[in-house]
N, C-alpha and C positions, 0 to 999 in steps of 0.2 A: 405425522405433522408437518405442513409448511414452512418452506424459508425462501428468504426472498432477499434481495440488498438495495439499497438505496445507492449510488455514490456521487457524491455533489462537485461534476466537472465543470461547472458552467465561468470557473472568475476567468480573469483578463493575466495575460504574460505583461503588468506593469512592470513587477521590481525583475521579472527578465530579461526588459528591455526590450523586447520579440512580438512577431508580425503572429505570431506562432503560437496556436492555444496553448497556453502552459504544459496540459496533462498529455501534449501529441511532445514533448522533451524528453529525452531519452537516456536511460539508463541501461549504460553498458548495451550498450544495443536496440532498444524494445523503447516504445513507448513505457510514458509510464503508468498508464490508465490501465494499461493492460496486468500490470503485477497487481492491481488492484484487483482488476474480472478477474486472474489467474486466483488468488485468495482466496476469493468466493466462491468459486466455483469448488474450489478444493475445498470447503468447511463443508458445498451440497447443497449451494442455492439451486432456485431450479432455473431462477428468473434473478436478473440485474434491471432494478430500474437508474438510467443516468442520465442526471439531471444539466441538460448542454444551454446553452447560453450565447458568448465571441466563437467565434467562430467554427459554431456547430455545421455548418458541413463537411469539414474539416475533417473533426474527429467523427462524425459517423462513419464522411466515408472510409477512414484505416479502420474502422470494423464494421463492416457491414456485412463481412462475414461472420459474426458470430448473432448465430443468431437467437441465443438466449437471452438480449439486451432489448427493452422496453426504454427507448430514448424517452425524456420529457425535458419540453423547452420553458427556462427563468425570464421571461421575456425582458426583467426588471425586477434587477437586482437589491435587496432587501432585509439581507442579510441570509445569513445560512438554516436560520429556523423557512424564515420564507420561501428556499430553494427545496426542501427537503417537499412544503406541505406542496410544490406543485403535484406528488404523486401519490395526491390525498385518495383523488379518483378510482386509481389503480389497488386501494388498502380493502377500502368500504368493504366489498365481499369476503377478502382474505382473516383467514382464522389464523396464520402461523404467526412466527417468529421474524421481523425483520433485523437485519443490520444496513445502519447507516456510515457509512465510510468516506475520508476525502479523496478525489481521482491522483491528488498530490502529496501520495503516500506508500511511494510502492514500498518501501521497509516492513510491510507487513504483510504475517505468512498466514494462511491456513491454518493451523497446530492453535494460533494467539482465540482466531476467530473461532475454532472448533469448542478451547477453553474453558470459552465464552457462553458458548450457547450453554457446555453440557453445567456448569453454574446456573444460570438462569433457569432451565428447564430442570436444573434437582432444587433451587432456592424457590422455584415458581413463585421467581418473581415477575413483574409490572413490565419492568423496563431493567436494564441492568449496562455495566461501562466496566473498561479496561481500565486500569489504572495505572500506572509510570513513577518507580519513588525516579526522582532527578533532586540533584547536588546543586544548579542553579536552574530552577523551574522560572524564570522569568520568559514571560513571551507566554506561557502555559495557562490555562482554567484551572483553577486549583478546586481539588474534593475538599471538601469542608467536611467534619465530620463532628458526632455530639462523645458525651464522655465516652457512652461504651462503645462507641466505636461505627456506630450507627449512620448512615448515609445523611445528607442533610439536604444537601445544594451543591453545584459547581456554582462559584464567580471566578466572570472571566478577566484576566489580570488587568484593563483600564479601570472597572469597577468595585476593584478591590480592595477594601481597605489596608493600613499598612503589617496590621498584628494578620489579617489572611494571606498577603503576599508568601510574611514566612514557611505556609505549607510547602514543604515538597513534594509531597501526591497529588498526582497533576495529571489531567487529562485527556487524554490526546486521540480524541475523537474518534471512542470506536465504541459502535448505540451496537446494542441487541435487547427488541423491545414488542412486544406483543401487537398485530398489525393492529388491531381493534384501541387498545390502549396508545397508541400512537396516535390515530384518528381522534380521541380522546383529545389529549394534549395539545395536538393542530388548531383546534377548538380557541385553546384555551392564550395559545400565544401571543403578548402582547408587545409591545416596542420602549416599556419605559423604560431603560440602558444609555447611557452617556450620548454612544451611536447616535441612538433611537433606529434600532436591530432590529429583527426579530429575532430569537438567537435560541439555538438549536440544544443548549446545551440548559435554558430555563423548562425544555419537557421535563425534565428530573425530578429539577424541585414542585412541576405541575401531580404529577406521579402522586410523589410523599406526601404533598398537603391534604391532595385523594384519600390519604389513607391510605396508598396503594402501593406494593412492598418495591423497592427499588435495591438493589444490589452492585456495590462496588467491588471489584477483584481486582488482588494488584498481579497483572500477569502478561504485562508489556516488559519487555527488555526496553533498559537506557536507548541501547541506536535502534531500535524502532518504531519511536516516538519522531525520528528525521521527519519532518514534510522539506519540501522543495517553493520555494517564495523569490530565492534569486541564482544567480550562477553560483556565484561562492553553496551552499546550501546543497544544487547541484553535482555540483565536487564534491562534497563530505559524504553523499548516498549513494553519488557512485562508481565511490571506495568502497564505502562499507559491504557493497553488490560487491562487486570484484574479488575479493574478498570473500565472501559469500560462492564464491562457483567458484573460486581455487580450492577451496576447501571440499567444498565436495568432491571433487575430480579425484584433487591427490586421496581421499577416500572413498574413491572409485579402487585404484589401484594405477592415480595416473601419480606422474611425478614432474612437476616442474621446474626447472630452475630457476633462479635469481628474479623468484615472481614480482617480484618489484616494476621489474624493466617489459615483462609481457600484459599483454592486455583479450583476453578471453569474451568474448561479447554472452546475451544470454540465447537460453535452448542448443549449447553448442555440445555433441554428444562424441566422447572419447572412446577406444577401444582401452583396455590394460596392457599394463608395460609399457605405453607409447610416455613419447619422455617431448618435453616441451623447454628449447634453448633462451637462450636472453632474445632479447628486440625480435618477438613476432606477435603477431597479432593474429588472429582467427576471428572471423567477421559471423554475427547469427546464426543457427541455428546450422552450421557445418558440420560437415560427420567422416570424422575420423575415425579408420581403423585402427583394430588392435597392432601393439609392436612397432609403432612409425616412430620416426625422428621430425622434430617438426622444428624449426630454424639450427642456426639464431639466425634473426634479420631475413624468419622467414612472412610471405602476407600471403594467409587466405584467408577470400571470398565468401561472401555472406551463400549461405544454401550450397559450398562446392562439398562435395565428394572424396577421398584419399580414403583410396582400397589398405588394410593393410599389409603390413610389412613396406609402407614405403619412405623412400626422405620427402620430406621438403627445404628444398634450399630457393631460398626468394619465394617467386611464386611456379616453382619451374618440381614439380615431384617425378621423384627417381627412384629405382628399387634398393630397397635397403642394402646396401655394401652389406656384406662379413667382417664381423673386428677381427682386424690382425692383432698382433705385441707387431714393434720396433723390430 
């Protein structure tokens, strides 16, 4: 059964106060959109439809090397439902499942998508969503269930009643829907809401009202719900990603001393028994060998290659000096 994805990446950088398209802003040295694409491919997607609008030329140029992307333009922004519907012509002859994600959610992980997909297929659902439980659900669509715990609908913050706003289960925009059921729902979307926009979240309610099975799976960790809409949120997400990068390196046998003073960009490869000392910066896709000493105060550029048994001081790479007692 085929598997593809739609990524919504047409938004402007209005709250970022930037001329750069939002999805190209970096988290730990890599564009946000790159993380979402990686999660899709890790989950098994054969192709990804990326909906672009503002700054489309820059976005397309940045990912011109990736042949699994199908570029789709949203010329007029009428809501998330309208954006996703721009991909309908690519789905008409598809019989598999489709993820729908946002391009400004770089903390998404392939393993969460696989969990969602497995539940979706095991339940033989028309549409499925991954949800999260938040102590402060402000700003998120609330997941409304009946007394038996079955999904009823998603209500956006602006349209929610005071009682619905008390719901802690939220929908962080992780969709998995059968392609043909998605097309069925697209044809029935309306903009009867306070913002007069076509909400993609209405797709689930449309499917349920038509008697089709919809599943809501609590599978998203709190930190994975964070998206980037402004510079502070970018900094918050960057800090979480940096912690992930350093944890993975430590688990692989690398020592990082005073990690809050060290910054390691995405895609770095480091050999076992290497030590990273304080105030060091390692650029994206750099390769560092085993048994190295980096820093303190080291700066390793992007895509640099450091051989085994080296010491990096500032910008200089030296042979590792043997340890001697005083």
